[in-house]
C-alpha positions, 0 to 999 in steps of 0.5 A: 500500499501507498505509505504517507510520508511525514514531516522530513527531518534528519535521519540520523538525530538521536529521538524517540520513536515518534508516532504516525497516525493511527491506521490499520496498516503496521507503520514504521519509518527506520533509519540507515543506522537501524533506529526507529524514527518513526511508528504507528500504534499498531506497529509499536505495539507489534515491536512491544515498543509502548512509549518508551524511545528506542536506545540503540538500532533494530538488528531486525524488524519483522524478521528482515534485515536492512542489508535484505532491502534491495533497490527503492521498494518491493515486498519480502516474505517472512521465513514459514510464508505466513501472508501475515508477515510479508513486509512492504519496504520502500526507501526514505530518502537516502538511507531511510526505509519506509516499512509497513505490513498487512492489515489484520483485514489483508492479513486473513484474506492473504492467510485463508487465501493460502490456505484454500491454495494449499487444499485446506478447506477449513472455515475461513476468516474472510466471509468473501471466500465462504463460499469458495471455501464450501465449494472446495470443501465439496470438491475434496468430497468429490475427489475422495469419489472420485481416486475411491473410483479411480482404485475400484476400476484401475482393481476391476472391482465393480462392486460398487458401494460407496465413503459411509460419509457420502453415501448421500452425496449425487455423485457418489448415486450416480457413481453407483448407478454407472458401476451397476449399470457395468456390472450388470453388463458383464455379468450379463455377458459372462452368463452370455460366454458361459453358454456360448462355450458350453454350446459350442463344443456340441455345436462343433462337432455337429456341424463336423457331422453335417459336412462328413455328412455332406461330404459323402452325399457329394460322393454319393451323387457323384456315384448318382450321375456315373448309374443315371449316364450308364442308363442313359448310354444303354437307353440310347443303344437301347433306341438304336436296337429298336430302330434297328428293329422297326427296319427289319419289322418294315423289311419282314412286314412287306415281304409277308405281304408280297408272300401272301400275294404270292400266295394267293395268286398260287391258289388262283393259278390252281385251280385254274388247274383244276379246272383244265384237269376237269377239261383234261378229256378235252385238252390232252393237247396243250397238258406238256403246255400246262405241265410246263406252266405248271413246272414254272409256278412250282420253282416260283413257289419254291423261291417263295417259299425259301422266301417264307422261311420255317413258314413256307417249309411246308408250301414247299415241300408241295411246291416240290411234289407239283414240280415233281408232278408236271416232270411226271405230267410232261413225260407221261402226258398220254398217261395223263388219262390215267392220273386225272383224278390223282392230279385233281385231288391233289390240286384241291389239296394244292389249292387248300393249302395255298389258301391255307399259306395265304394266310398263314403269311397274311397272318404273320404279316398283320403279327408283323405290323404290331410288332412294327407298332409295338416296337415303335411303341417300345422306342417313343419309351425310350425317348421318354425315359430317355428325357427323364433321364435326361433332366434328373440328370441335369437334376442331379448336377445342381443338386450335386453342386448345392451338395459340394458348396454345402458340404464348403459351407460346413467346413467353413462354420466347422472353423467359424465355430471354432473360431467362435469357441477360442473368442469365447474363451478369450471373452471370458478371461477378459470379463474375468479380470472383473470382480463382480459383485456377488448378490445383485439384490444386495443392491436395496434398490434391486431387492425393493424392485424385485418385491414388489414384480413377485407381489405384482405378478401374484396378483396379476396372475390370480386376477386373470384367474378369476376372469377366466373363472367368471367366463370373462374370457376362455382359456385359449383366448387368453394365452392366444398368440393370433396378433391383428394389426392396429393400421395406421400405427408405426411403432406397429400395435396389436389387437389380441384377444385378450389384450381387452381384459387386460385393459380392465384388469391390470392397472389396478395393480400395474400403476400401483407398482410404477408409483410405489418409489419414484426412480420406477419408469414404467411396470407392465406385462409381456406374453412369450412374444414381448406383447404388451397388451396394457402399457401404464397410464404415462405412456398409453397417451392418445396418438398425435400422428408423430412417430417422435412423440408416441414412441414415448407417449403412446407404448401399450399394445406393442410387440417389443423384440428387442433383446431384452424385450423376447426374454421378460415373457418367455423365462420362468426363474425366479428372477430376470435381472437385465441392463439395456438401452431402451429404444428410446436412448435411457439406460436403464434395468429391467427386473421381470419374474413370471407370471402363472394362471392357472399353474400354466405360464402367461408371461412375465411381470418386468419393472423399469428403473435407473439405478443414479 
C-alpha cells in the first residue's frame, strides 16, 4: 500500500520513536543506522515499544534485516510463508526506509487464500472466501469419490459401495448407477459367454458331422450321376437296337405281304389247273403246255417258300411235289387220263394248302405290323425315359453342386465354430478380470424391485385366473398368440383376444407398482412374444400421428422384439435382472418375474428403473 511521508527531518538525529497516524496498517520509519524514527500504534504494539524511546538500532524488524532491502521498493516475505508477515518497503531519502505490514483484514484474506490454495477447506476468517471454501470442501468430497472410483476401476472391482460419509452425495448415486449398469452388463456377457462356451463343442461336433455327411452326400450324388449316365447310354443303345428292329419288322411286313400275294396267285393258278384238269379229256393236246407252266409256277413257289422261311417249309414240299407232278405229267402226258383223278385231288389239296399258306402269311404280316407298332411304342418310351433321365441328371448336377457348396459352408462353419469358441474363451478371460458383486440383490433398489415385481405378478395371475373362472374370457383366448395389426400405427400395434380384458384388469396392479418408488420408470406385463397388451397410463397417451412423440407417449399394445423385450415373458426363473438401452435412449435396469395363471405360464411382470 502507499505510505504517506511525515515532515522530513535529519534521519541520523537521535530521538524517541514518534507516533505516526493510527491506521490499520502497522507502519514504521527507520533510519539508515537501524533506529526507528517513527511508528504508529499498530507497529509499536507489534514491536512492544510502548511509550519508551528506542536507544539503539535494531538488527531485525519483523524478521527483516536492513541488508536484505534492495532497490527503491519491494516486498519481503518472512520465513514460513505467513501472508501476514510480508513486509512492504520503500526507500526514505538517502539512507532511511518506510516499512509496513498488511492490515488485519488483508492479512486474514491472505491467510485464507494461502490455506485454500493449499487445499485446506477449513472455515475461512474472511466471509468473501466462504463460498469458495464450501466449493473446495465439496470438491474434496468429489475428489475422494473419484479417487475411490479410480482405485476400484484400476483393480477391476465393480462391487461399488460409496464411503459411508458420502453415501448421500449425488455423485455417489451416479457412480453407483454407473457401476451397477457396468457390472450387470458384464454379468450378462459372462453368462452369455459361458452359455456359448458350453454349447460350442456340441455345435462344432454337429457341424463336423454335417460336413462329413455333406461329403458323403456329394460322393453318393456323384455315384448316382455315374449310374444315370450309364443308364442314358444304355437307353441310347436300346433306342438304336429298337430302331433296327423296326426296320427289320417293316421289311418282314413287306415280304409277308409279297408272300401273301404269291400264295393268293398260286391258289388262283391251282384253281385254274383244277378246272383245266377237269377238261383234261378234251384238251390233252395242251397237257405239255400246262405241265410246263406248272413246272414254272412250282419253281416260283419254291423261291417264295424259301423266302418265307420256316413258315414256307410246308409249302416248299408242296411246290416240290407239284414240280415232280409237272415233270411226270410232261413225261406221261399220254397216260394223263389214268391219273386225272389223282391230279385233280392233288390240285384240290394244293389249293387248300395254298389258301392256308396265304392265310398264314397274311397272319404273319399282321403280326409283323403289330410288332412294328409295339416297337415304335417302345422306341417312344425309350426316348421319353431318356429325356426324363437326362432331366434327372441335370437335377442331380444341381443337387451335387448345392451339396458341394453345403459341404464347403459346413467346413467354413466348423472353422468359424472353432474361432468362436476361442473368442469365447478370450472373452471369458477378459471379463474374468472384473470382480463383480457376489449378489446383485445387495443393491437396495434391486431387492426392492424384486419384491414389488413378485407381489405384482402374483396379483396379476390371480386376477386373470378369476376372470377366466367368471367366464369373462376363455383360457384359449387368454393364451392366444394371434395378433391383428392396428392400421395407421407406427411403431406397429396389435389387437389380441385378451388385450381388452387386460385393459380392465392390469392398470390397478401396474399403476400401484409403478408409483411405489419415484425412480421406477414403468411396471408392465408381457406375454412370451414380448407383447404388452396394456402399458402404464403415462405411456398410453392418445396417439398424435407424430412417430417421435408417440414412441414415448404411447407404448401400449406393441410387441417389443429387443433382447430384453423378447426374454421377459419367456423365462420361468425366480427373477431375471438385465440392463439395456431403451429404444427411447435411456439406459435402465429391467427386472422381470414369471406370471402363472392356473399353474400355466402366461408371461412376465417387468419393472424398468434406474439406479442413478
